[in-house]
Residue, then its C-alpha position, 0 to 999 in steps of 0.5 A: x638064681x632064684x628057682x632050681x633047675x633040675x636035671x634027669x639022668x639020661x644015657x650016653x646015646x641021648x647025650x650024643x644024639x642031642x649033641x650031634x643034632x645041631x651045632x651047639x649054641x654053647x659048649x663048655x667043659x661041663x656040657x652044651x646047649x642045643x643049638x636051636x632055642x626052645x623059647x625066649x623068656x626072662x633069664x633067672x641069672x640076669x633078669x633080661x629077656x634071653x633064648x633058652x635051650x635044652x641043656x646036657x651035662x656030663x659029670x662024673x661019668x654020668x649024663x644029665x638032660x635039663x628038665x626046663x630049658x636054660x638060658x646061657x647065663x643060667x647054664x654057665x652059673x649051674x654047679x653040676x656038683x649039685x646033681x644028685 
C-alpha cells in the first residue's frame, strides 16, 4: 500500500459498540470492518474501485479504530504489529 493508514487507540466499549451496530462486512482474527460502507474509492492495495469501511482492530489487549476508512483488501494486508 502506498499511504499508511493510521489508527487511534479506543476503549473496549467503543470496539464492542461498533461490532454490535451491524453485522461486520468482514471479520477476521485481527478485527473487523463495520457492516455498511463509508464510501467507495480506489483501493490502495488493488487499484480497483471498492467499498471502504470503518475498521477496528484488537491487538495485544488494546483496541484501535482506523482514522480513515479501509477496503477489505487494505484491511487484510494491514500488519497490526505496526501499531504504536
